[in-house]
C-alpha positions in Angstrom: -9.9 5.8 -16.9 -6.3 4.8 -16.6 -4.9 3.0 -13.6 -3.3 6.1 -12.1 -6.5 8.0 -12.2 -8.4 5.0 -10.7 -5.8 4.8 -7.9 -6.3 8.5 -7.1 -10.1 8.2 -7.2 -10.1 5.2 -4.8 -7.6 6.8 -2.4 -9.9 9.8 -2.0 -12.5 7.5 -0.5 -10.3 6.7 2.5 -11.9 7.9 5.8 -8.7 7.1 7.8 -10.8 5.2 10.3 -8.3 2.4 10.8 -10.7 -0.5 10.7 -8.5 -2.0 8.0 -5.4 -2.0 10.1 -6.8 -4.4 12.7 -6.9 -7.2 10.2 -3.8 -6.6 8.2 -1.3 -9.4 8.6 1.7 -7.4 7.6 1.3 -4.2 9.6 2.6 -5.8 12.9 5.8 -6.9 11.0 6.7 -3.7 9.3 8.6 -0.8 10.9 5.8 1.7 10.5 2.2 2.2 9.3 3.3 2.4 5.7 3.2 -1.4 5.9 -0.5 -1.4 6.5 -3.5 -0.7 4.3 -3.9 3.1 5.1 -0.2 3.6 4.5 -0.3 1.7 1.2 -3.3 3.7 0.0 -1.4 6.9 0.8 1.7 5.6 -0.8 -0.2 4.5 -4.0 -1.7 8.0 -4.4 1.6 9.8 -3.8 3.4 7.5 -6.2 1.1 8.1 -9.1 1.1 11.8 -8.3 4.9 12.0 -8.2 5.6 9.3 -10.8 8.0 7.5 -8.6 8.4 5.3 -5.6 11.0 5.7 -3.0 12.8 2.6 -1.7 10.7 2.4 1.5 7.4 2.9 -0.5 8.4 0.2 -2.9 9.1 -2.2 0.0 5.7 -1.4 1.5 3.9 -2.1 -1.8 5.8 -5.4 -2.3 5.3 -6.7 1.2 1.5 -6.6 0.8 0.0 -10.1 0.7 -3.0 -8.8 -1.4 -5.2 -11.0 0.8 -8.1 -8.4 0.7 -8.9 -8.6 4.5 -8.6 -4.8 4.7 -11.2 -4.3 2.0 -13.7 -6.5 3.8 -13.4 -4.2 6.9 -13.3 -1.0 5.0 -16.5 1.1 5.3 -15.7 2.7 1.9 -14.9 -0.7 0.3 -11.5 0.5 -1.0 -10.0 -2.3 -2.9 -6.5 -2.0 -1.4 -5.2 -5.2 -2.8 -6.2 -4.1 -6.3 -4.6 -0.8 -5.8 -1.4 -2.5 -4.7 -1.5 -4.7 -7.8 -2.1 -1.6 -10.0 1.0 0.1 -8.5 3.0 -3.0 -9.1 1.9 -3.1 -12.7 2.8 0.6 -13.2 6.2 0.0 -11.7 6.9 -3.1 -13.7 5.8 -1.3 -16.9 8.2 1.7 -16.2 5.4 4.2 -15.6 6.6 4.6 -12.0 10.3 5.0 -11.3 12.3 3.9 -8.3 15.6 5.7 -7.6 17.5 2.5 -6.8 17.2 -1.2 -6.0 15.8 -2.1 -2.6 16.3 -4.7 0.1 13.2 -5.6 2.1 13.8 -6.3 5.8 10.8 -7.3 7.8 11.3 -7.7 11.5 8.7 -9.3 13.7 8.0 -7.3 16.8 7.3 -9.0 20.1 3.6 -8.8 21.1 3.1 -6.5 24.0 0.5 -7.3 26.6 
């Protein structure tokens, strides 16, 4: 099974429960949920289906720390960090295209109480 097929198979396991989001260190810093594990799983699946990454999707993939905290909390044990690394490999090898260069801007949001 190639990496693209593996990514799609793993993405299908997502229950969209959100347990992973509570432990993701980058989700609070990104502008939307694409900067969290559920968003990255969806982005990875869409990227291999379409064969390309948009600038925002690419930024989401490259801001992941690949710490694996999300996988520990995931009831389906989806290896999000491994999926992110696979997407990075596919992009670096030219199997996924990106329409243009990107600039990543991460802004910390103030914690609300």
